[in-house]
N, C-alpha and C positions, 0 to 999 in steps of 0.2 A: 224749036228745040229739038236738040241731040237727042237720038235715040237711046236710051241705057247699054245696050252695044258699045255705041260709039264713044260714051263716055268712059268706059269701063276700060277698054282700049288708050283713051286719053292717059286714064290714069296710069295701066300699066306702065306706056310709056314714058313718064315723067319718074315712076320706079327705076327704070334701066336707064335712064339720063341720069340721075342721081347716083345713081352706084357706080355709072362711068366716071363721073365727077370724084367720088370718093377714094377712085385708084389715085388718084392726083396726088402729090405732096401737100396737103392743106393743115390749115393749124386745127387743133383738137375744136376748139368753136366751130371752124369749117365742117369739120366732117361731124360734129354734132348736129348741127343745124339740118345739115344733109338727111343723115338717121331721121331726123322729126320729121321731114317732108316726105323719105320713103315708108314711114309709119303711117301718114295719115292718108297718103295714095293707095296704098295696101288695102288698108282699111274700108276707104271708098269704094276700090275695086270690090272687095269681098262683099260688102253691103249688096251693092248694082247687082252682083253676079248671083246672089240669094232668091232661091225662090219667092215669091209674093206674100207677106205673114210672117215668113221664116227667120229676118233679121229679131235678134236678142239683144242688141246694141245697146248697153244701160239700163237692162233691164236685168235684174236678180231673179233666180231659179228657186 
């Protein structure tokens, strides 16, 4: 299994590639899908970078 650090770096690489793809002349539909990919990858990267027990995703305060 991959370490948390390697997974976090992989998600950041996905963000970088999707952002590069957004700079091309794409349809609105493609750009929306790329933005969804970026949002998911950033969220996963943020979760993996959080201290253990500090993630509050999906929990209301």
